[in-house]
N, C-alpha and C positions, 0 to 999 in steps of 0.2 A: 186813400186806400193803403193799407199796411199788409205786407206779406210776412210770413214767418216760415221756418222749417221746423218740423218736429220729428223726434226720434221716439219709437215705441218699442218697449220690451213687453211683448204680448205673451205673458207667461200663462201656464195652466192655472196657477194659483193667484197670481197678482199681475196687474198691469201698471207699468210705470211709463210716464211720458216726459220727455225732455223737450223744452222749447228753446230754440236758438236765442242766445243772448240773455236768457232768463234762468236756465238750469232746469232742475227737476220740478215740474209744476203739478204732477199728480202721481200718487202711489196708493192704489186701492185694490181690494180683492176682485178677481174676475168672477163676479156672481151677479145674476139678474133675477129679481123676484117678479113673477108675472101672475096675473089673475088667470086661472085656467080657462074659464069660459070665453073671455073676451080677448085674451093675450095682451091686456093692458099692462104697461110697465108700472109696477108698484114702487120699486127701488132698484138701484144699481150700486155696486161697490160695497163699501163698508156697511152701509145700512142694510143691503140685501144679505151680506155675509152673516150679520147678526141674526138673520131669520132662518139660517140653515138648520134644519131639524126641528124648527119651532113654529112652522107655519100651519095655519088651519088648512083644511082640505081644499078650499077654493083658491089658495095661493101656492105657487110652486117656486122654490129657489133653485135656479139652474146655473151650472158651470158650463158655459158653451165651448170651452176648450178642453181637449183631452190629450194627454201625452205630447203637449207642445204644439198641437195642430188644431184647426177648427173642426169641432164635432157638430156644431149647430150653426150653420151659416147665417140664418135669419137673426138669431139671438145675438150672435157676435156683432153683427152690423148694428143692431139696436144699442148694444152696450157701448161700442166704439163711438157711435153718434152722441150718446149721452155724456161720455167722458170728454169728448172734444168740445161739446157745448160748455162743459164746466170750465175749460181752460180759456175759452174765448172771452176777450174783454168786450166792452160796448163798441169798440172801434171796428170798422169794417176790415175784413181780410180778403185778399185775393186768395185763390186756392193755394194751400201750402204744398211744399214737397215733403214727403214722408219717408223715413227710413225705418223699416221693420226688421226685427231679428227673427230667425227661424232655426230649428234644429238642423244638424248636419245631414241627416238622412231623409229630409223632407222630399216627397215625390214632386215631379213637375206639376201635377194636378193640384197638390196642396199649396205649392208655391203660387200658382196662378190664382187660386182661391183667395189667398192672402192679399194679393195685389187687387183683385176685384173688390173685395170688401173695403180696402183702404180708398180705392177710387170712388166707390159709391158714398163714402162718408165725406167726400169733398177734396181728396188729394189731387193736386195737379200732376205730380209725377211720383211714382213709388219705387223705392230701392229696397231690395231684399238682401240682407247680409247674414252670414252664418253666426249663430249665437256665440260659439266658443271664441271666434276671432274677435268679436266685439267685446266680449268679456275680458279678453287679454288686454285689449287697448284700454278699457275702463279700469283695469287693475294696475295700469301704469307700466306695463311691460313694453319695451321697445322691440317691436317685431319687424322693424325695417332692415335690420342688419342680418348678415349671413350667420346668425347664431340662433340655436334652437331655444324656444320657450315652450313649456308644457303647461297647459291649462286644463283644469277639470271643473266644469260648471255644473253643479248639482242643484237643480231647481225643484219645482213641484212635479212636473210631468216627465222630464227627461234629464238624463245625465249626458252632457256633451263634453267629449274629450278631444283635445287637439294638440298637435305639435306644430308650431309655426316658425317660419323663417322667411326673410325677404318679403314681408308683407303678405304672405300667403300661407295656406294650410298645407303642410307636408303629409301628415297622417291625421285622420280624424275618425271619430265614431260617435254615434248617438244611440243610447239605449233607453227604453221606456221603463226604466227602474229609477225612481227618485223619491222625493218627499211624500208624494201621495201614495206610492206603493208601500212605503214604511207605515203610513197611517193605516192602510188596509191590512197590513201584516198584524199590527197591534189589535185591531178590531177582531180579526179572525181568531187570533190566539186566545183572547179573553172569552170570545163566544164559545170556542170549542172546549177550553179547559174549565171555565167557570159557569158556562151557560148564562152569561151576562151579555146583554146587547148594549154597546155604547155607540155614540155617534162620531162623526168625523172631527168635530171640535174637541171632544174629549180625547180622542186618539192623538190629535195634534198637540194638545197640552201635555200629554204623557211623553211624547217624543221630544218636545222642546225642553221641558222643565225637569224631566226625570230620567230619561233613557241614558245609558252609558254603554257604548258598544265595544269598549276596549277592556277596562277593568272595573266591572260593576261592583258597587259596595253592598254591604249587608244592610240595606235600608229598604223601607216599604213606603207605599203611597196608597191612600184611599181612592178607590175608583167607584163612581156612582153610575148606575145604568138600570136597565129593566131585566129582571130575572125571567129567562125564557120558559121556565117550568111553572112558576107561580103567576107570572104576568105582572108582578108588583115591583115597585122601585126597590133597589137593593144596593148595598155597599159591600165591596170586597177589598182585601189588601193584596197588592202585588209587590214583588221585589224587583230590584234592578236586574238580577240574573235572568229572571223570566222574560223581561222586556228585551234583553240582549238576545236571548234564545229566539224570540219571535222575529227579530230583525236580521238574524244571522244570514239567512239565505239571500236576502236582497243585498245586504252589505257585501257579502262575498261576490255577488254578481258584478257589482260596481268595481270592486278591486280587481277582479279577473279581467274586466274590460280595460282597465288602466294598464295592467301588465301586458295584455295583448298588444296595445298600441306601442308600449315601450319595446316589445320584442320585434315589432315590424319597423321600427325607426332606424334609418341609416346610422351606421356606427359613429360617423363624425358628429352627427347631431346628438346621439346618445351621450357622448362624452360631455356635451354642453349641458344636457339635462342633469347629469350627475353634479356638475359644478353649480348650476343655477337653481336646481330643485324643481319641485312641482308646486304650482299655485292653485289653490282651491277658491272657487267663487260660488255664488248661489246660496240661497237660504239654508239648504240642507247641509252645506259644508260645515255649518256650526254645530252639527250633531255631536254631542259630547263623546270623545274617544275616537272619532272617525279619522282625524288627522294622524293620531298616534298609530292607529291600525294600518293606515296606508303607508306610513314610514316603515313600520315593521315588516310589512309584506313586500315592499318594493326596494327596501334598503336605500331609499333616496330621501333627502331632506324635503319636508313638505311644510308649506305655510298657507295660512288663510289670508286672502286679500284684506286690505284695510277696511273696505266697505263692501263685503261680499254680496249683500242684498241689492246693491245699486250699481255694481260693476257694468252690467250689460247696458243699462240705460245711460250711464255716464260715458260709456264707449260710443254710443250713438251720438252723444253730444260732441265728442271729440271729432268724430267723422263729419258731423254737420259743420263744425267750425273750421276744420282744417283740411279734410281729406280731398284729394284730387277727384274722387268719384263725383263730387258735386260741383266742381269748378266749371264744367261745361255748361251749366245751367244757372249761372249766377244771376241773382235778382238785381 
């Protein structure tokens, strides 16, 4: 019998799983495709993601997490079971210990729901840790000393902000404005201005490959969708200034929350942040111009972690390998 420990970054958009002594063993979209009538699982992860907006009426592609927490308990459990099956070898396992990350403002009920889902998928013991703290560890920050580190983890469902010192969070916040919100902003803007309906995948592509929220250029991009007046497929041209305009409100909200945490941080720790800067993690931290905008508004040097997309799950790995949290239950 072989046992293992696994760390899970259960994000709104993607799930990443770290297996002790192996590293990251899974990185897939948090999507499940089901047959409507029977609830039979057709696909999970990447295969299901490719079906988003493209399924016939009898199949539905579902994202079971919303804003960093479980929105559909049953589907989340199905999805986790499928992913854990993927990472198991033919060898027998005793039940693993599981470390799961969650947003800072998760409610006790939501925390308990996370634990219950993990336990039903076969976990022997479940640990819950705040996402920003784990992201800081995964980004390589030494949070063990009496020196402040500031992390801003901008994922798909939430933006988690924290100031850490002596292995704990001094100040933190979690807001439900992040990558998925930006996609919705783009969809709404194009729908209202051009009467063109686009899907999540198109909005995601615009955000990643075209948007610039700091100094947009005088360039355009073709966008395909369905004309809401004629009902026919149509193509429009959008420019970067328009996309910046569509994202402005949500980006401002993220920066306002960062400033709020800075303003409430004790003066001694504030001076550390000025010296060490702000570290960005999460997929949305790569939004073009966001780093420069945060620097301009906060007047503090800002940088993106070396591997922003995997910082959280890599942090779970470091905790699984070394942290005293797990020493009490060594295999």
